[in-house]
DSSP file (Angstrom, degrees, kcal/mol; ACC not computed):
  #  RESIDUE AA STRUCTURE BP1 BP2  ACC     N-H-->O    O-->H-N    N-H-->O    O-->H-N    TCO  KAPPA ALPHA  PHI   PSI    X-CA   Y-CA   Z-CA
    1    1 A M              0   0    0      0, 0.0     2,-0.4     0, 0.0     0, 0.0   0.000 360.0 360.0 360.0 137.0   -2.3  -33.8   19.5
    2    2 A D        -     0   0    0      1,-0.1    58,-0.4     2,-0.0    57,-0.1  -0.611 360.0-172.4 -77.5 126.4   -0.5  -32.1   16.6
    3    3 A K        +     0   0    0     -2,-0.4    -1,-0.1    55,-0.1     2,-0.1   0.289  41.6 123.6-104.3   8.5   -1.5  -33.7   13.3
    4    4 A E        -     0   0    0     54,-0.1    55,-3.1     1,-0.0     2,-0.3  -0.451  48.7-149.9 -68.3 142.6    1.0  -31.8   11.1
    5    5 A I  E     -A   58   0A   0     53,-0.3     2,-0.4    -2,-0.1    53,-0.2  -0.859   8.9-162.5-114.6 153.2    3.3  -34.1    9.1
    6    6 A K  E     -A   57   0A   0     51,-2.9    51,-2.3    -2,-0.3     2,-0.4  -0.987  22.0-119.3-133.3 142.5    6.9  -33.4    7.9
    7    7 A R  E     +A   56   0A   0     -2,-0.4    49,-0.3    49,-0.2     3,-0.1  -0.647  29.0 173.0 -79.9 133.0    9.0  -35.1    5.3
    8    8 A I  E     +     0   0A   0     47,-2.9     2,-0.3    -2,-0.4    48,-0.2   0.539  64.8  22.1-113.2 -13.5   12.1  -36.8    6.6
    9    9 A Y  E     -A   55   0A   0     46,-1.3    46,-2.3     2,-0.0     2,-0.3  -0.987  48.6-178.6-156.0 142.3   13.3  -38.6    3.4
   10   10 A S  E     +A   54   0A   0     -2,-0.3     2,-0.3    44,-0.2    44,-0.2  -0.981  49.1  71.2-137.1 132.3   13.0  -38.5   -0.3
   11   11 A G  E    S+A   53   0A   0     42,-2.7    42,-3.2    -2,-0.3    -2,-0.0  -0.948  77.8  10.5 164.0-142.0   14.7  -41.1   -2.5
   12   12 A S  E  >  -A   52   0A   0     -2,-0.3     4,-2.2    40,-0.2    40,-0.2  -0.299  55.8-129.5 -72.1 150.2   14.5  -44.7   -3.4
   13   13 A V  H  > S+     0   0    0     38,-2.1     4,-2.7     2,-0.2     5,-0.2   0.878 109.1  57.6 -62.2 -39.1   11.5  -46.9   -2.4
   14   14 A V  H  > S+     0   0    0      1,-0.2     4,-2.0     2,-0.2    -1,-0.2   0.942 109.6  43.0 -59.5 -49.1   14.0  -49.5   -1.0
   15   15 A N  H  > S+     0   0    0      1,-0.2     4,-2.8     2,-0.2    -1,-0.2   0.892 112.5  54.2 -64.2 -39.2   15.5  -46.9    1.4
   16   16 A A  H  X S+     0   0    0     -4,-2.2     4,-2.5     1,-0.2    -2,-0.2   0.909 108.5  48.9 -61.9 -42.2   12.1  -45.6    2.3
   17   17 A E  H  X S+     0   0    0     -4,-2.7     4,-2.0     2,-0.2    -1,-0.2   0.896 111.7  49.3 -64.7 -40.2   10.9  -49.1    3.3
   18   18 A Y  H  X S+     0   0    0     -4,-2.0     4,-2.0     2,-0.2    -2,-0.2   0.939 111.4  48.5 -63.9 -46.5   14.0  -49.6    5.4
   19   19 A I  H  X S+     0   0    0     -4,-2.8     4,-2.6     1,-0.2    -2,-0.2   0.909 109.5  54.2 -59.6 -42.1   13.6  -46.3    7.1
   20   20 A G  H  X S+     0   0    0     -4,-2.5     4,-2.6     1,-0.2    -1,-0.2   0.886 106.2  51.5 -59.1 -40.0    9.9  -47.2    7.7
   21   21 A S  H  X S+     0   0    0     -4,-2.0     4,-2.2     2,-0.2    -1,-0.2   0.889 110.4  48.3 -66.6 -37.6   11.0  -50.4    9.4
   22   22 A V  H  X S+     0   0    0     -4,-2.0     4,-1.1     2,-0.2    -2,-0.2   0.913 112.2  49.2 -67.1 -42.7   13.4  -48.6   11.7
   23   23 A L  H ><>S+     0   0    0     -4,-2.6     5,-2.7     1,-0.2     3,-0.6   0.925 110.8  50.3 -61.1 -44.4   10.7  -46.0   12.6
   24   24 A E  H ><5S+     0   0    0     -4,-2.6     3,-1.8     1,-0.2    -2,-0.2   0.907 106.3  54.8 -61.5 -42.7    8.2  -48.8   13.3
   25   25 A E  H 3<5S+     0   0    0     -4,-2.2    -1,-0.2     1,-0.3    -2,-0.2   0.773 110.5  48.0 -60.1 -26.0   10.7  -50.6   15.6
   26   26 A N  T <<5S-     0   0    0     -4,-1.1    -1,-0.3    -3,-0.6    -2,-0.2   0.198 120.0-107.5-103.0  14.2   11.0  -47.4   17.5
   27   27 A G  T < 5S+     0   0    0     -3,-1.8     2,-0.5     1,-0.2    -3,-0.2   0.743  71.1 140.8  71.8  25.0    7.2  -46.8   17.8
   28   28 A I      < -     0   0    0     -5,-2.7    -1,-0.2    -6,-0.1     2,-0.2  -0.890  47.8-134.6-104.6 124.6    7.1  -43.9   15.4
   29   29 A Q        +     0   0    0     -2,-0.5    29,-0.6    -5,-0.0     2,-0.3  -0.509  34.8 171.9 -73.0 143.8    4.1  -43.7   13.0
   30   30 A F  E     -B   57   0A   0     -2,-0.2     2,-0.4    27,-0.2    27,-0.2  -0.935  28.1-141.7-148.3 167.1    5.0  -42.9    9.4
   31   31 A L  E     -B   56   0A   0     25,-2.1    25,-2.7    -2,-0.3     2,-0.5  -0.999  10.4-157.3-134.7 130.9    3.7  -42.7    5.9
   32   32 A I  E     -B   55   0A   0     -2,-0.4     2,-0.7    23,-0.2    23,-0.2  -0.949   5.7-159.7-108.9 125.7    5.5  -43.7    2.8
   33   33 A R  E     -B   54   0A   0     21,-2.8    21,-1.8    -2,-0.5     2,-0.8  -0.922   3.1-167.8-104.7 114.1    4.4  -42.1   -0.5
   34   34 A N  E  >  -B   53   0A   0     -2,-0.7     4,-2.5    19,-0.2    19,-0.2  -0.878   6.8-165.6 -99.5 101.5    5.4  -44.2   -3.5
   35   35 A Y  H  > S+     0   0    0     17,-1.1     4,-2.0    -2,-0.8    11,-0.2   0.849  82.8  47.7 -64.5 -39.3    4.7  -41.7   -6.3
   36   36 A Q  H  > S+     0   0    0     16,-0.6     4,-2.3    13,-0.2    10,-0.2   0.937 113.3  48.4 -67.9 -44.6    4.9  -44.1   -9.2
   37   37 A E  H  > S+     0   0    0      1,-0.2     4,-2.3     2,-0.2    -2,-0.2   0.909 110.9  52.0 -60.4 -43.0    2.6  -46.6   -7.5
   38   38 A E  H  X S+     0   0    0     -4,-2.5     4,-1.6     1,-0.2    -1,-0.2   0.922 110.7  47.0 -58.8 -45.3    0.1  -43.9   -6.6
   39   39 A S  H  X>S+     0   0    0     -4,-2.0     5,-2.6     1,-0.2     4,-0.7   0.892 111.0  50.8 -68.7 -38.4    0.0  -42.6  -10.2
   40   40 A L  H ><5S+     0   0    0     -4,-2.3     3,-0.7     1,-0.2    -1,-0.2   0.900 110.0  50.2 -65.5 -39.5   -0.5  -46.1  -11.6
   41   41 A L  H 3<5S+     0   0    0     -4,-2.3    -1,-0.2     1,-0.2    -2,-0.2   0.822 109.0  52.9 -65.8 -30.1   -3.3  -46.8   -9.2
   42   42 A A  H 3<5S-     0   0    0     -4,-1.6    -1,-0.2     2,-0.3    -2,-0.2   0.607 122.6-107.6 -80.6 -11.7   -4.9  -43.6  -10.2
   43   43 A G  T <<5S+     0   0    0     -3,-0.7     2,-0.3    -4,-0.7    -3,-0.2   0.650  88.0  82.0  96.4  16.6   -4.7  -44.6  -13.9
   44   44 A W  S   <S-     0   0    0     -5,-2.6     2,-0.6    -6,-0.1    -1,-0.3  -0.961  75.9-113.3-145.1 162.7   -2.0  -42.3  -15.1
   45   45 A A        -     0   0    0     -2,-0.3     2,-0.1    -3,-0.1    -9,-0.1  -0.879  27.5-138.7-105.2 121.0    1.8  -42.3  -15.1
   46   46 A A        -     0   0    0     -2,-0.6     2,-1.6   -10,-0.2    -6,-0.0  -0.412  19.8-119.1 -73.0 150.6    3.6  -39.7  -13.0
   47   47 A N  S    S+     0   0    0     -2,-0.1     2,-0.3     2,-0.0    -1,-0.1  -0.547  72.2 120.1 -89.3  69.5    6.7  -38.0  -14.3
   48   48 A V  S    S-     0   0    0     -2,-1.6     2,-0.2     4,-0.0     3,-0.1  -0.876  73.6 -87.7-129.3 161.8    9.0  -39.2  -11.6
   49   49 A I    >   -     0   0    0     -2,-0.3     3,-1.6     1,-0.1   -13,-0.2  -0.500  59.3 -94.9 -67.3 136.0   12.1  -41.3  -11.4
   50   50 A K  T 3  S+     0   0    0      1,-0.3    -1,-0.1    -2,-0.2   -37,-0.1  -0.275 110.1  17.3 -55.2 130.0   11.2  -45.0  -11.1
   51   51 A G  T 3  S+     0   0    0      1,-0.3   -38,-2.1   -39,-0.1     2,-0.3   0.658  85.9 151.9  84.0  16.7   11.1  -46.1   -7.5
   52   52 A E  E <   +A   12   0A   0     -3,-1.6   -17,-1.1   -40,-0.2   -16,-0.6  -0.645  13.6 159.6 -84.9 136.9   11.0  -42.6   -6.0
   53   53 A A  E     -AB  11  34A   0    -42,-3.2   -42,-2.7    -2,-0.3     2,-0.3  -0.952  27.3-143.8-148.4 164.7    9.3  -42.3   -2.6
   54   54 A S  E     -AB  10  33A   0    -21,-1.8   -21,-2.8    -2,-0.3     2,-0.4  -0.968   9.9-144.1-131.5 150.4    9.1  -40.0    0.5
   55   55 A V  E     -AB   9  32A   0    -46,-2.3   -47,-2.9    -2,-0.3   -46,-1.3  -0.960  18.7-171.9-115.8 132.3    8.7  -40.8    4.2
   56   56 A F  E     -AB   7  31A   0    -25,-2.7   -25,-2.1    -2,-0.4     2,-0.3  -0.918   4.8-176.2-123.1 148.0    6.7  -38.5    6.4
   57   57 A V  E     -AB   6  30A   0    -51,-2.3   -51,-2.9    -2,-0.3   -27,-0.2  -0.922  38.6 -87.6-134.0 162.3    6.2  -38.5   10.2
   58   58 A F  E >>  -A    5   0A   0    -29,-0.6     3,-1.7    -2,-0.3     4,-0.5  -0.425  40.3-117.1 -66.4 148.0    4.1  -36.4   12.6
   59   59 A E  G >4 S+     0   0    0    -55,-3.1     3,-1.0     1,-0.3     4,-0.4   0.833 114.4  61.6 -56.4 -35.0    5.7  -33.2   13.6
   60   60 A K  G 34 S+     0   0    0    -58,-0.4    -1,-0.3   -56,-0.3     4,-0.2   0.756 110.5  40.6 -64.7 -23.2    5.7  -34.4   17.3
   61   61 A D  G <> S+     0   0    0     -3,-1.7     4,-2.7     1,-0.1    -1,-0.2   0.397  87.2 100.7-101.9   0.1    8.0  -37.3   16.2
   62   62 A Y  H <X S+     0   0    0     -3,-1.0     4,-2.6    -4,-0.5     5,-0.2   0.908  80.9  46.8 -56.9 -50.2   10.2  -35.3   13.8
   63   63 A D  H  > S+     0   0    0     -4,-0.4     4,-1.9     1,-0.2    -1,-0.2   0.917 115.0  46.3 -61.9 -44.3   13.2  -34.8   16.1
   64   64 A K  H  > S+     0   0    0     -4,-0.2     4,-2.0     1,-0.2    -1,-0.2   0.905 113.1  50.3 -64.0 -41.5   13.3  -38.5   17.2
   65   65 A A  H  X S+     0   0    0     -4,-2.7     4,-2.4     1,-0.2    -2,-0.2   0.896 109.0  51.2 -64.1 -40.8   12.9  -39.6   13.6
   66   66 A M  H  X S+     0   0    0     -4,-2.6     4,-2.4    -5,-0.2    -1,-0.2   0.868 107.7  53.0 -66.9 -35.3   15.7  -37.4   12.4
   67   67 A L  H  X S+     0   0    0     -4,-1.9     4,-2.1     2,-0.2    -1,-0.2   0.918 110.2  48.0 -63.2 -42.6   18.0  -38.8   15.1
   68   68 A L  H  X S+     0   0    0     -4,-2.0     4,-2.3     2,-0.2    -2,-0.2   0.898 110.5  51.4 -64.3 -39.6   17.2  -42.3   13.9
   69   69 A L  H  X S+     0   0    0     -4,-2.4     4,-2.5     1,-0.2    -2,-0.2   0.893 108.4  51.6 -64.0 -39.7   17.9  -41.3   10.4
   70   70 A D  H  X S+     0   0    0     -4,-2.4     4,-2.5     2,-0.2    -1,-0.2   0.895 109.2  50.7 -62.1 -40.1   21.3  -39.8   11.4
   71   71 A E  H  X S+     0   0    0     -4,-2.1     4,-2.4     2,-0.2    -2,-0.2   0.899 109.8  50.2 -64.2 -41.0   22.1  -43.1   13.1
   72   72 A I  H  X S+     0   0    0     -4,-2.3     4,-1.9     2,-0.2    -2,-0.2   0.943 112.8  46.3 -60.6 -48.4   21.2  -45.0    9.9
   73   73 A N  H  X S+     0   0    0     -4,-2.5     4,-1.8     1,-0.2    -2,-0.2   0.885 112.1  51.0 -62.9 -39.7   23.4  -42.7    7.9
   74   74 A A  H  X S+     0   0    0     -4,-2.5     4,-1.5     1,-0.2    -1,-0.2   0.894 109.2  50.0 -66.0 -40.5   26.3  -43.0   10.4
   75   75 A S  H  X>S+     0   0    0     -4,-2.4     5,-2.5     1,-0.2     4,-0.6   0.851 109.7  51.7 -69.3 -32.2   26.1  -46.8   10.4
   76   76 A E  H ><5S+     0   0    0     -4,-1.9     3,-0.5     1,-0.2    -1,-0.2   0.874 107.6  52.6 -67.2 -37.0   26.2  -46.9    6.6
   77   77 A M  H 3<5S+     0   0    0     -4,-1.8    -2,-0.2     1,-0.2    -1,-0.2   0.828 108.9  50.1 -67.5 -31.5   29.3  -44.6    6.6
   78   78 A E  H 3<5S-     0   0    0     -4,-1.5    -1,-0.2    -5,-0.1    -2,-0.2   0.594 116.1-117.0 -82.2 -10.9   31.0  -47.0    9.0
   79   79 A G  T <<5       0   0    0     -4,-0.6    -3,-0.2    -3,-0.5    -2,-0.1   0.707 360.0 360.0  84.3  21.0   30.1  -49.9    6.7
   80   80 A D      <       0   0    0     -5,-2.5    -4,-0.2     0, 0.0    -5,-0.1   0.488 360.0 360.0 -73.0 360.0   27.9  -51.8    9.2
């Protein structure tokens, strides 16, 4: 099994959590990196915008995850 990971999103923690919930509903493993939270737990403050996060998936799930992300973006554009 390929263990390479790829970033599919960078932006707000709120959006990252929502994307994570959609990925989970579709059986895709993911990792959310909350940069500010990580730095505070490590004992220092990162120079990042408050609430910035990234979502990563395994390379084998990348295409499926990107399709789901496209669906999320399309539904937001339609105002759903």
